[in-house]
N, C-alpha and C positions, 0 to 999 in steps of 0.2 A: 398538677396542671394537665388538662387533656391535650391530645395531639393537635386538634384543630385550633385550640386556643393558643398553644405554643407557636404555631405557624403564624397566626394573626399577630402575635406580639413581635415576631421577627419582621413581618411586613409593615406593621404599624406599631412601633414601640410605644408602650404606655407612657403617659406624661402626667406629671403632677397637675391636678385640676386647678391649682391656685397660681402657680408660677410658670407652668409649661415645661419644666425640666424633664428630660427623658429619664425614665426609671427602668430598672431591671424587671419589675413586675408592677401590676396595677396597685396604686396606693398613693400616699402623700409623702413628699420629700420631708426630711427631718427639719429643715429650716422653716418651712411653712407650718408644719404640725405644731411647732413651738410658738408660733405667732398668730394662730387662728383666733378670731374674735368669738371665743367660746362663751356660751351662757354658763352660769355657775349657780349652785345652790337652788334657791327658790325660783331663780330666773329660768331654769331649765323647763319649767312647767307652767302652764296657764290653764284656766278653766273657762271653757266656752259655755254658751247658753245651754241650759238643761243639765249642767254639771258634767259635761263631757270634758275629759282631760286631754290636753294636747302638750306634747313634749317636743323640744327642739334643742339640738346640740350647738347651734351657732346663731349669732346675731346676723341680721341681714345688713351688713356694712363691710367696708373695706374689701379685703381679698375674697371673703365669702360672697358678698354681693356680686363682685366681678365674676366669680365662678358660676353663680346661678345664671347670670345674664348670658354668659358664654354657652351654658348648657341649653338655655331656652332659645336664644336668638343667634348664637354664633356657630351652630352646627357641632358643638363639642359633646356629642352624645356619648363618646367613650368615657368621659369624665364621670358619668353616672355610677360607674363601678366603685370608684373610691368614695364618692360622695354618699352613695347608698350605704357604704360600710360605716360611715360616721353616724348616719341616721339609725342604722340597725343597732349599733352599740348603745346609743342613747335610749332607744325604745326597749331594748333588752334589760337595761339597768333600771328603768323607771316604770315599765309596764309589764314586767315579766309575770306570766300566769294570767294576764287579763284579756288575752285574745287568742283565738285559735284559727283565725282567718285573716288574710291581708288583702286589701284592695287599694285603689288609688283614686284621686280626683281626676277624672278624664278631661282632656281638652275637647273643644268642639271640632266638628268635621272640617270647617274651613281652616282653622289653625293647624290641624293635623296634616291636611294636604300641603299647606305652605311650609310647615316645619319638617315634615317627613317622619316624625316620631313624637311620642307623648313623653315628655320629660319626667312626669310623676310616675308613669308606668315603669320607665327605666330605673328610677330610684327604688320602686317597690320590688322589681325583679332582682336588682342587685342585693337588696336587703334579704330577700327570701333565699337567695343562693347561699348566704351565710347561715340561714336557719334550715337549710335542706328542705325547702318547700317551694311552692309557686303561688303567686298572688292570683286572685280570682277577679274577673271583670264584673263586679256587682253593681256598678253604677254606669249609667250612660248619660250623654249630654245631647239630646236630640236637636237642640237649637243653639245657635251662637249668641253670645251676649257681649256687650262692650267689655274691654279689659278692666279688671278691678283697679289696676294701677293708675288709671286715668280718673278715678273717682276720689272725692274727698269726704271723709266722715263715715262713721259706722252705718248711719241710716241709709245713705246712698248705696253703700256696698251691699247691705242686706237686700234692698229693693232690687238691685241689679242681678242677684242670683236666685231670687225667689222663684221657685218652680222650674228652674233651669235643669236640674238633675233628676233622674229617675232611677229607682232601684227595683230589681226583679225579685218579688217575694219568694218564688220557688227556689232561688239560689241563696236568699238572705235569711230566711226564717230560722230562728233558733241559734244563729251563729254569734260568736263574740268577735267583733271585727275591729281591726286596726286600719284606719284610713291614712294613706300617705300622700303628702304634697311637698312642693318645693319651698314655698314661702307662706307664712301666716302673718297677717297684719292685724285686722280687727277680729278675725276668725269667722267672718260672714260666710265664706265659701265652705270651710270645713264644718261649720255649724249647720249649714243647709244640707250638706251631704249626710251628716250624722242624723239629722231629722228624717231625711228620706229613708235611710236604712232602718231606723226605728219604726217608721210607718210601714215598712215592708216586713217587719217581724223580727228584726235583729234583737238578740238577747242583751247585748252590750256593745257599745261603740267607744273607742278611744282613737286619738289622732296623733300623728307624728309628722312634723314639718322639718325639713332640713334647716331652715332658717326662720327667725322671727324678727320683725322690725323693732328697732329700739323705741320708736314713738308710738307704741301700741296704746290705743284708747282704753280708758277704764270701763267704757260702756260695753257690755257683753252682748253678742248676737243671740237672737232667739233661736232655739232649736225646736223645730216643729215636730211634735211627736203624736199629734192627734190623728185618729184614723181618717 
């Protein structure tokens, strides 16, 4: 542990992102680790439109849902360190060797100003610290759109994110990319981001979301790969 990080831990002790218990170091307490709503077997992976793989270590329910909501809306940015570790382990186990670059699904400017940070970026940075690398900002979101959580059904979610994200070809071309987000429901957002990366010249795209909703629709989002 570096000196600055050790000082930060003394001033702001790390807490379990699920129950808030104070810990000696960033991580998850034993009690919560044993009771997490983990995805298992084939549930750990889903296929988005265009055949893009997406893996998730947790279901978006119970303590995992509460932790994500605190991360996004409760100012619990420090919890991204431990949550990113869970995501990193899942991606390493299921997608090892399939990516050489990590990026994230960016929030819009309005939400970034209100929140003060981008939760998906924090998760990506935490995962990359374990892999001794850094994520690259390959996607941007030049306009804000309504929150996906307020929409019902795959079609409405796809329409809501259509054309919202942009990828920079000069940074993207030829890379095998892992896109990180906090929640996947129908896969519309991650599918749109994957499509934009392909359109910008990505060689391959895979996705990892910290949580996935239990009521995922069987309808898969389209992944736009046409030039």
